[in-house]
C-alpha positions as CSV (number, residue, x, y, z in Angstrom):
1,M,119.8,103.5,-25.6
2,N,121.1,101.2,-22.7
3,E,120.9,102.7,-19.2
4,Q,123.7,102.5,-16.9
5,P,123.0,100.3,-13.9
6,V,122.6,102.3,-10.6
7,S,122.9,100.5,-7.1
8,W,119.6,102.1,-5.7
9,R,117.4,101.1,-8.6
10,R,116.3,97.9,-10.1
11,E,113.7,96.5,-12.2
12,D,111.7,93.4,-11.2
13,G,109.3,92.4,-13.9
14,G,107.1,95.3,-14.6
15,A,107.9,97.0,-11.3
16,L,110.6,99.2,-10.1
17,V,112.2,98.8,-6.6
18,L,114.2,101.6,-5.2
19,T,116.4,101.7,-2.3
20,L,116.0,105.0,-0.5
21,H,117.4,107.1,2.6
22,V,114.6,109.4,3.7
23,Q,115.1,112.6,5.7
24,P,111.7,113.6,7.1
25,G,111.1,117.0,8.6
26,A,112.7,118.8,5.7
27,K,111.6,122.3,4.3
28,R,110.4,120.6,1.0
29,T,110.0,117.1,-0.5
30,E,112.6,116.4,-3.0
31,I,115.1,114.4,-4.3
32,Q,118.6,115.2,-2.9
33,G,121.0,113.0,-4.7
34,I,122.8,109.8,-3.7
35,H,123.5,108.7,-0.2
36,D,125.3,105.4,0.8
37,N,124.2,103.7,-2.3
38,A,120.6,104.8,-2.0
39,L,118.8,107.7,-3.4
40,K,118.2,110.5,-0.7
41,V,114.7,111.7,-0.5
42,R,113.9,114.8,1.8
43,L,110.3,114.9,3.0
44,A,108.4,117.9,4.3
45,A,106.4,115.6,6.8
46,P,107.4,114.7,10.3
47,P,108.5,111.1,11.4
48,V,105.3,110.7,13.5
49,D,102.4,108.4,13.2
50,G,103.5,107.4,9.8
51,K,103.2,110.7,8.3
52,A,106.5,110.6,6.6
53,N,106.0,107.2,5.1
54,Q,102.6,108.5,3.6
55,A,104.2,111.5,2.3
56,L,106.9,109.4,0.5
57,R,104.4,107.1,-1.1
58,R,102.3,110.2,-2.3
59,F,105.5,112.1,-3.7
60,L,106.6,108.7,-5.4
61,A,103.0,107.8,-6.8
62,E,102.7,111.4,-8.4
63,A,106.3,111.2,-9.5
64,F,105.9,107.8,-11.4
65,G,102.4,108.4,-12.5
66,V,100.8,105.6,-10.6
67,G,98.0,105.2,-7.9
68,L,99.0,105.3,-4.4
69,R,98.2,101.5,-4.1
70,A,100.9,100.8,-6.5
71,V,103.6,102.2,-4.0
72,T,104.5,99.9,-1.4
73,L,107.0,99.7,1.5
74,E,108.9,96.4,1.3
75,H,111.6,97.4,4.0
76,G,112.1,100.2,6.6
77,L,108.7,101.1,7.9
78,S,110.2,102.7,11.0
79,T,114.0,103.6,9.6
80,R,115.4,106.2,7.4
81,H,116.5,103.2,5.0
82,K,113.7,102.2,3.0
83,V,113.0,99.9,0.0
84,V,109.9,101.0,-2.1
85,R,108.2,98.9,-4.8
86,I,106.5,100.7,-7.5
87,E,104.2,98.4,-9.9
88,A,104.0,99.3,-13.5
89,P,105.2,102.9,-13.5
90,T,104.1,105.2,-16.5
91,K,106.7,107.9,-15.9
92,R,110.4,107.2,-15.2
93,P,112.1,110.4,-13.5
94,D,114.4,108.0,-11.7
95,R,116.5,108.1,-15.1
96,Q,117.4,111.6,-14.3
97,W,118.0,111.4,-10.5
98,R,121.5,111.4,-9.3
C-alpha cells in the first residue's frame, strides 16, 4: 500500500524527519492536527528552561517506540516551529496523524 506524501513528514534513510508547530503550556500533550504545513503538537509543559523541548522529545520517543537519544531537535530550539529527527522508529503513529 502506497502512502500519500505529506508536507510535514519525510523519510531520510532509516530516520523520520517531522516539521512541527509546537504549542507549549497546553492542558495536555497531544497531536492537534495540521498548522501551516506542519504537524501541530500541544505540550503540557511550559516554554521555560527547555522543559517544552524535553517534553516534546519524551512524547515523540514514546510514540515512535525509540529511546530518548533517537529523537533530536534539528531546528527550532527556541521557537514554536521545529524540525525533529527520529532515528529508526519502531512504531509509526504519524501515518494516522492528520
